[in-house]
C-alpha positions in Angstrom: 0.1 0.2 0.2 1.3 3.5 -0.7 1.8 6.2 1.5 0.8 10.0 0.5 3.7 11.1 3.1 3.4 14.2 1.3 -0.6 14.7 1.3 -0.7 14.1 4.9 2.5 16.7 5.5 0.5 19.5 3.2 -3.7 18.5 5.2 -1.5 18.9 8.7 0.1 21.7 7.4 -3.2 23.4 5.9 -4.8 21.8 9.3 -2.2 23.8 11.9 -2.3 26.6 10.0 -5.1 27.3 9.1 -4.4 29.2 4.7 -3.3 27.2 2.3 -1.2 30.5 2.1 0.6 30.1 5.2 1.0 26.1 4.7 2.9 26.8 1.2 5.4 29.0 3.5 6.3 26.8 6.6 7.1 24.2 3.0 8.7 25.7 1.5 6.5 25.0 -1.1 3.8 27.3 -4.3 0.4 27.5 -2.7 -0.6 25.2 -6.4 2.0 22.3 -5.1 0.2 22.2 -1.9 -3.6 22.7 -2.9 -2.4 19.4 -5.5 -1.3 17.3 -2.2 -4.3 17.5 -0.4 -6.0 17.1 -3.6 -4.2 13.7 -4.5 -4.8 12.3 -0.7 -8.1 13.3 -0.7 -8.5 11.2 -4.2 -6.2 8.4 -2.5 -8.3 8.1 1.0 -11.8 8.4 -1.3 -13.0 11.9 1.5 -13.0 14.9 1.5 -10.7 16.6 4.8 -11.2 20.0 4.3 -14.0 22.6 3.4 -13.0 25.0 1.5 -14.9 28.8 0.7 -13.6 32.0 -0.2 -13.0 33.0 2.9 -11.9 30.5 5.4 -11.4 27.0 5.5 -13.0 24.1 7.9 -12.5 20.4 8.6 -15.0 18.1 7.7 -15.7 15.8 10.6 -13.3 12.8 8.9 -10.4 15.7 8.5 -10.9 15.8 12.2 -10.6 12.4 13.3 -8.0 12.1 11.1 -6.1 14.7 12.0 -4.8 13.4 15.8 -3.8 10.3 13.4 -1.7 12.6 10.9 0.1 14.4 13.4 1.3 10.9 15.1 1.8 9.7 11.5 4.4 12.7 11.4 5.8 12.9 14.3 6.5 8.4 14.2 8.4 8.9 11.0 10.2 12.1 11.9 11.4 10.2 15.1 12.8 7.4 13.4 14.2 8.9 10.5 16.3 10.8 12.8 17.5 7.8 15.0 18.2 6.0 11.3 21.0 9.5 11.4 22.1 9.7 14.2 22.8 6.0 14.4 24.4 7.1 10.7 26.4 9.0 12.1 27.7 7.2 15.6 28.7 4.7 13.0 31.7 7.2 11.5 34.5 8.0 12.7 38.5 6.7 12.6 39.1 3.3 14.1 42.9 2.1 14.8 43.5 -2.0 15.5 46.5 -3.9 15.9 47.5 -7.0 14.5 50.0 -9.8 13.7 50.8 -9.7 10.3 49.3 -12.5 9.4 46.1 -11.7 10.1 46.6 -8.5 8.3 47.4 -11.0 5.0 45.2 -13.1 4.8 42.5 -13.2 7.4 41.6 -9.5 7.7 41.2 -8.2 4.3 37.9 -9.7 3.2 36.1 -8.0 6.5 37.7 -4.5 5.7 36.2 -4.8 2.5 32.7 -5.6 4.0 33.7 -2.8 6.4 34.3 -0.3 3.9 31.3 -1.0 1.6 29.1 -0.2 4.1 31.3 2.9 5.4 33.7 4.4 2.4 34.0 7.2 4.8 35.7 5.7 7.9 39.5 5.8 7.8 41.0 2.6 9.3 44.6 2.7 10.8 46.2 -0.8 10.9 49.2 -1.5 12.9 50.6 -4.8 12.4 52.9 -6.0 15.1 54.7 -8.8 16.3 52.5 -10.7 18.9 53.8 -8.9 22.1 53.4 -5.7 20.6 49.2 -6.2 19.3 48.9 -6.7 23.4 51.1 -3.8 23.9 49.4 -1.3 21.5 45.8 -2.3 23.3 46.8 -1.4 26.4 48.4 1.7 25.9 45.2 2.6 23.7 47.1 2.9 20.5 44.2 0.7 18.7 41.0 0.2 20.1 40.8 -4.1 20.0 43.4 -6.2 18.1 43.8 -10.1 17.1 46.9 -11.7 18.1 48.2 -15.5 19.9 46.1 -16.3 22.1 48.6 -17.0 25.1 48.3 -15.8 29.0 46.6 -12.1 29.0 47.1 -9.2 30.7 44.1 -9.4 33.7 43.2 -5.5 31.8 42.6 -7.9 28.4 39.6 -9.6 27.7 40.4 -12.5 24.5 37.9 -13.9 22.4 38.8 -16.8 20.0 38.6 -15.8 16.5 40.2 -18.9 14.5 42.6 -21.8 14.4 45.7 -21.8 11.9 47.3 -25.1 11.5 51.2 -25.1 11.1 52.5 -26.7 7.1 55.2 -26.8 5.7 55.9 -24.7 2.6 58.5 -26.0 0.1 59.6 -24.8 -3.6 57.9 -27.1 -6.4 61.4 -29.1 -6.9 62.3 -29.9 -3.7 63.3 -33.6 -2.2 59.3 -33.4 -0.2 57.2 -31.4 -2.5 55.3 -33.4 -3.7 54.3 -35.0 -0.4 50.8 -33.8 1.1 51.9 -34.8 4.5 53.9 -35.8 6.3 55.6 -36.5 10.4 57.8 -34.3 12.1 59.4 -36.8 12.2 60.1 -37.0 8.3 61.8 -33.4 8.4 64.8 -34.9 10.4 66.6 -34.9 7.5 66.1 -31.9 5.2 67.8 -27.7 6.5 65.0 -26.1 7.3 63.5 -21.9 8.1 62.0 -21.9 11.4 60.9 -18.9 13.5 63.4 -16.7 15.3 63.1 -16.6 19.8 61.4 -13.1 19.6 58.6 -15.0 17.3 55.6 -15.8 19.0 55.2 -18.7 16.6 58.3 -19.9 17.7 57.3 -20.2 21.3 54.6 -22.2 21.2 56.4 -24.9 19.1 59.5 -24.6 21.1 56.3 -25.8 23.6 55.1 -28.5 21.7 57.9 -29.9 19.9 60.8 -29.2 23.4 62.7 -26.5 22.6 65.8 -28.6 22.9 64.8 -30.3 20.0 64.9 -27.5 17.3 68.8 -27.1 17.6 70.4 -30.2 16.1 70.9 -32.1 18.7 71.1 -35.3 20.4 66.8 -34.7 20.2 66.4 -34.3 23.6 63.6 -37.0 24.7 61.4 -38.0 21.6 64.2 -38.3 19.6 63.2 -35.6 17.0 66.3 -33.4 16.1 65.2 -31.0 13.7 68.0 -29.1 11.2 67.0 -25.7 11.6 69.4 -23.6 9.1 67.8 -20.1 9.2 65.8 -18.2 12.1 63.3 -15.4 10.8 61.3 -13.0 12.8 58.8 -12.9 9.6 56.5 -15.2 8.1 57.0 -13.1 4.4 60.9 -13.6 4.6 60.8 -17.5 5.7 58.6 -17.5 2.2 60.7 -15.5 0.3 63.8 -17.4 1.2 61.7 -20.7 0.3 60.8 -19.1 -3.0 64.3 -18.7 -4.0 65.3 -22.4 -2.8 67.3 -22.3 0.4 65.3 -24.5 2.2 61.5 -25.3 3.6 59.7 -23.8 6.1 57.6 -24.2 8.9 54.9 -21.2 8.7 50.9 -20.9 10.1 48.6 -22.2 6.9 47.8 -18.4 7.2 50.8 -17.0 5.7 50.8 -18.8 2.2 50.0 -16.7 -0.5 49.8 -18.9 -3.3 49.1 -15.9 -5.7 52.4 -14.3 -5.1 54.1 -18.0 -5.0 53.1 -19.9 -7.7 56.0 -22.7 -7.1 55.2 -23.3 -3.1 53.6 -26.6 -2.0 52.1 -26.5 1.6 52.2 -29.8 2.8 50.5 -31.0 6.2 52.2 -31.2 9.0 50.7 -34.4 11.7 52.4 -36.2 14.6 51.6 -34.3 16.3 49.6 -31.8 14.6 50.0 -28.2 15.3 47.8 -25.0 15.5 48.1 -21.5 17.2 44.5 -19.6 18.0 44.3 -15.9 16.9 41.9 -13.6 19.2 40.3 -10.6 19.6 41.6 -9.1 22.4 39.9 -5.5 23.9 40.3 -4.0 27.1 38.3 -4.7 29.4 37.0 -1.5 30.9 36.9 0.3 27.3 34.2 0.6 25.2 35.0 0.7 21.9 33.4 3.7 19.8 30.5 2.5 17.5 33.1 3.0 14.6 35.3 0.4 16.0 32.5 -1.4 17.7 31.0 -2.4 14.4 33.8 -3.7 12.6 35.0 -5.5 15.4 31.4 -7.4 15.3 32.2 -8.1 11.8 35.6 -9.9 12.7 33.9 -11.9 15.6 30.9 -13.0 13.7 33.5 -13.9 10.8 35.3 -16.6 13.0 36.4 -19.6 10.9 38.9 -22.4 11.3 41.6 -22.4 9.4 
């Protein structure tokens, strides 16, 4: 059913001001336009709302009954439009977030694209830090929230699990292991490897699973595992560059792999054990996010996946 809002607006203005001329002035339109809008409304309703003479106008009985309903309709519409406009204003603004680099490369862009389509005027500042830097940025309020590796949390921060990211072997297509679909960690022992450096959050996680004594080419500790760590890097992007150059194979999280940028690289699942890291959303417990940041936070949280 089509609602003639313009006609209702003209009818209320005429009733309130007592003349077509004053109603036209109040609505910033011509008297002819006011008359036409009222006529269209009366035709639509099939009733006469006003009785006109050369000197005065008067509401018909139907017009008297309809007037309070018409006023209420316009008031409710105005309130609804104001609420929508104010909500839209509140959601506009700048947002600063922190994230580990792999989340910024593979996971975050798809959410940012959706967010930017809804709010093209909002500016987003992304601070890509190592794991410790993400938490510090959120604590220092440099970022409203962050995407980080799960781990011991500062008491002022809350962590919401976001996704699981499995560690894999990446090698070039001419590597001896390139045709394998999966490998155990023990099968990596004969091969030189590129590994996360000591300052990396990934290294601490891998040491916890495999034992730090197993990652230096020694006797293998209690498990007998002895991986040949010939190269250590702090960034997964550096590891992929070395692999692409044919230096060695690398242990990296699956999110680090950018297949389009490295067509010669192969990803091989690692098992026995399966090792993965959990990415979490970090936010300050005592702080409220800005409306613009809250919307982006919710979009990321609702886009949780398992890799």
